[in-house]
N, C-alpha and C positions, 0 to 999 in steps of 0.2 A: 101495226100492221109493222109485217117483217119484209126485209130491206134488203137487198140482194144486190151485191155490188160485182159484174163483172171484172176481171183485172187480166190484162194478155196482150197478146203481140199483135201482127197483121191478121191473124187465122180469128181473132174477138173483134179487130175494130171492122173487119171489112172493108172495101171498099164502091164503091158508086153504083146504085144498080139493085146491090145484092140486099137479101133477106138479114144474112148473118144470125149463127145459133143462137147467138143474146135473144133476139126474135122467135125463133124455134123455141125454145125455155119460155120462154113470155105466155107465150100461146098456150104449152103444154099448161103453166102454172095457175091461168086464169081458171084453167079449167077445177083446179081445187079451193084457191083462194078467193076466186072473184075479183073483186077490188079488193084486198085486203091484206095488197102485198106490192112494192113498189121493187122495181131497180131505179137505182141510186148511182150517182157517180157527178165527178166532177169535167168530164165530160161528153157531146155527144154528137159526133159527125162523126162518117165514116172517112175513108182513105181514098184524094182524089188522086190517082192514075196522071189523068195528063199535066196535072200540077206538082205532082208529088208530097203533095201536102194534106193534110186533117182537114180537108175546108168542104167534103159534100155534104149536105145535108137528103140527098136525093136514095131513102131506103126502099126498099121495092115497096112496102106499105110506108105512107108516108106518117100511119098516124102510130106507132110504133112509140111509146114509151122508151127512147132513146139513153138515157144517160148509163154512161159507163165509165172505168179508167184503163185504155188499152191504149194501145201506140204502134204506128207499122215499125219495125224494128228497134222495138224498145223490148227487154228479159227483165229478168228479176235483180240487175245492176242499176237497169233506170227506176223501177218500182216500188223498190225497198226503200227509197228515199220519199217518196212520194205516201207510200201508204197510209202512216198517220195521221199525216191532216187530212186526207181523204177519207180515212174509217169515222173523225172526229169530226169533221163539217157533218156529212152526209147523212151521220147515225147507221150503219151499216153493221148490219147482225150477220148476214152468209157474204162473205167471198168465195165468188167462184174465178178459182184459177187458172191461166192455161198459161203458161211462161216456159222458160228455156231454151228454146230452139236457137232464137237469136243471140242468147250466149254465146253459147259454145259454137256460133258457127261463125263468133264475129269479136268476142270481147273478155270471157273467162273459161277454163279447162270446169273441168265436174266437180271438183273438189272447192273451185272458189266461188263457182256458182249455187254448190249447196250452201256455202256459208252463208249468202247472198240468202237464201231463202230462209236462212236463223234470222236475218237480221232482218226480213220482211215479217216476217211474224212476231217477233221483239217490240217492233212499230205496232202493229196493228194493233195487239194489244197493250201495251200502251194508250191507246187510244182510247181502245175500247177492252176491256178487261176479259168481258163473255162472247169477244166475235167468235162466231166460225167458221172455218177455212175449209171447203173442198177446195181439191190439187187436183189439177191434169197432167200424169207427166208426160214427156216427149212421146208426141203420138209418130207413126209413122211417114216420111217424106223422104221426097225423090233422092236428097243429099245422101242420105244413110244409106239409100242403094248403092248410090257409086265411090263414095268418099270412106271406105275402109277402117282410117281412121276417127275420122268424125265420129262413124256408127258406133266406133268400143267407149267412144264419148257420151254418147249417149248411153249406150247400155249402164256405162258408169254411172251418170249421173242418175239413170232412172230410180237405179240399186238405193244410191245414198238419199234420193229423193225421200225415199221408203223408211229411211233408217232415222234420218233427220225428222221428218211428220210423226213415227211413231216416238220417238225422243224425247219432244216437246210437246205430245198430244199433254192434256190434262181435261177433268171432268165439267169445269167452267168455262174451257174453250176447246171445243174440242175439232181435233185436225183431221180430217178425213183425205185418204188415198184414192181416188175415184178411178176404175179402173180403165185403162183404154179400152174402146169401143170395140169386139173383140172380131167383127168383120169389114173391119175399116181397111178401105183399100185404096192406095191411092190412084190408081188407075180408073176406078169408077166413082169415088167420095172426094176428087180435087178436079178444079179444074188446068192446074200446072205441077201439078206432085204434089205440091205444100199446101194451097187452097181453097177447103171446102168449097163445093158446089152444093144444088139442095140436099143432096143425100147424103153428104160429109157433115153438114150442118146439123142435120133430123140426129146423127148419130154422136155427134158431140152434146149435142141439146140430153139425149137418150142417156147417156153414158152419166152428166151431172145429176139430171134428173132420180136416174137409177139408184145410184150412190149413195144419195139422202133420202130415198126414200128408204131402203132397206137399211141404213146405220143410224140412223136420225129419227123412221117413222116419218119423212115431212115429206108431204105432197104425194103423189100415187105413181106409181110404175110409168115412163112411157109408151104413149097407143102408138104404137107403129103400123 
């Protein structure tokens, strides 16, 4: 059984009442793998905006297998120390990673964030030497449209991310840079300029699905 672990920030954990891109990808993968795959991770909840805490189980589809490793306001700097134990405990085969916006916005510059990417990869591999990782760069967001220095850091980090993944890639534990959704529009695909609405969820899920299919012959192209 293939075991996928979504790893991310607020765009991945989602908030009360949402489906999340995790759900959209789960629906897609069922068409290929049926019941022979699982979403895994140490967390299950959504973020509750009313309490500003990850305490909600109010998924739009309550029957969704909702395991993940994601947190509102968390980035590479937070996940690097956690990923080894999470991979070891939940025996993840594939990590689906969407991180970086929080790091650059609050914690680290582009170079420091790239260093945390390297630490994340090393920790994951120390727990499971053959783990695969599909990594989405920082995608368009409203802050990058209004804050020029921040936008420059996003561009630099995405370049460093590509170089870091290429440098660390190896056959037994491949690293895949996921292409950002080409038609992603913060005015159409988010509800606040950053967090995906339903169409944004589908586009992020499609980015992961199509990248894995093209690079690893895993699953099928995403049906839109």
